[in-house]
C-alpha positions in Angstrom: -6.1 13.5 31.0 -2.6 14.9 30.5 -1.6 11.5 29.1 -4.3 11.8 26.4 -3.2 15.3 25.5 0.4 14.0 25.1 -0.8 11.2 22.9 -2.7 13.6 20.7 0.4 15.8 20.4 2.5 12.8 19.6 0.0 11.7 16.9 0.1 15.1 15.3 3.9 15.2 15.3 4.0 11.7 13.7 1.4 12.7 11.1 3.5 15.8 10.2 6.6 13.6 9.8 4.7 11.2 7.6 3.3 14.0 5.5 6.7 15.5 5.0 8.2 12.2 4.0 5.4 11.5 1.5 5.8 15.0 0.0 9.3 14.0 -1.1 8.0 11.1 -3.2 8.0 11.7 -7.0 6.7 9.3 -9.6 6.5 9.4 -13.4 3.5 7.9 -15.2 4.1 7.0 -18.9 1.8 6.3 -21.8 1.9 6.1 -25.6 5.1 4.1 -25.5 6.8 6.7 -23.3 6.0 9.7 -25.5 3.7 11.1 -22.8 5.0 11.4 -19.3 3.4 12.9 -16.2 5.2 13.6 -12.9 3.3 13.8 -9.7 4.5 14.2 -6.1 3.4 12.6 -2.8 0.8 15.3 -2.3 -0.8 14.2 -5.6 0.1 17.5 -7.3 1.2 17.4 -10.9 4.7 18.6 -11.2 5.2 18.2 -15.0 3.9 17.0 -18.3 6.1 16.0 -21.2 4.8 15.2 -24.7 7.0 14.1 -27.5 6.3 13.1 -31.0 3.4 13.9 -33.3 0.0 13.0 -32.1 -3.6 14.1 -32.7 -5.3 16.0 -30.0 -7.5 13.0 -29.2 -4.4 10.7 -28.8 -2.7 13.3 -26.6 -5.8 13.6 -24.4 -6.1 9.9 -24.1 -2.3 9.4 -23.4 -2.3 12.2 -20.7 -5.2 10.5 -19.0 -3.4 7.1 -19.2 -0.2 8.6 -17.9 -2.0 10.2 -15.0 -3.6 6.9 -14.1 -0.2 5.2 -14.3 1.4 7.8 -12.1 -1.5 7.5 -9.6 -1.0 3.7 -9.3 2.7 4.1 -8.8 2.2 6.8 -6.2 -0.2 4.7 -4.2 2.4 1.8 -4.2 5.2 4.2 -3.2 3.1 5.8 -0.5 2.0 2.5 1.0 5.7 1.3 1.1 6.9 4.5 2.7 4.2 4.4 5.3 5.0 0.8 6.0 8.6 1.7 6.5 7.6 4.4 8.9 5.5 2.0 11.0 2.3 2.6 9.1 -1.0 2.9 11.0 0.4 0.6 13.7 2.5 3.5 14.9 -0.8 5.4 15.6 -2.4 2.4 17.3 0.6 2.0 19.6 0.2 5.6 20.7 -3.5 5.0 21.6 -2.6 2.2 23.9 
């Protein structure tokens, strides 16, 4: 019984460590030839939007959407690599025995 409680505590600790590490990840998605850039963090929060050049509202809207999608794909790759470096889900499996 106490062993299971310790395992749960260890899993929570490991999850917090992973969450903190992922929060440090920042990616920039680009669109419209780099004229539109969106920065998101590992918690999938938008940290900034930069729009350069003259564009119609329709082109801006489309480019922001494309930049967000680009950033999302980059973030998924970064997060997967970071989790793999930290032992990934195998670290949790090992704790469960």
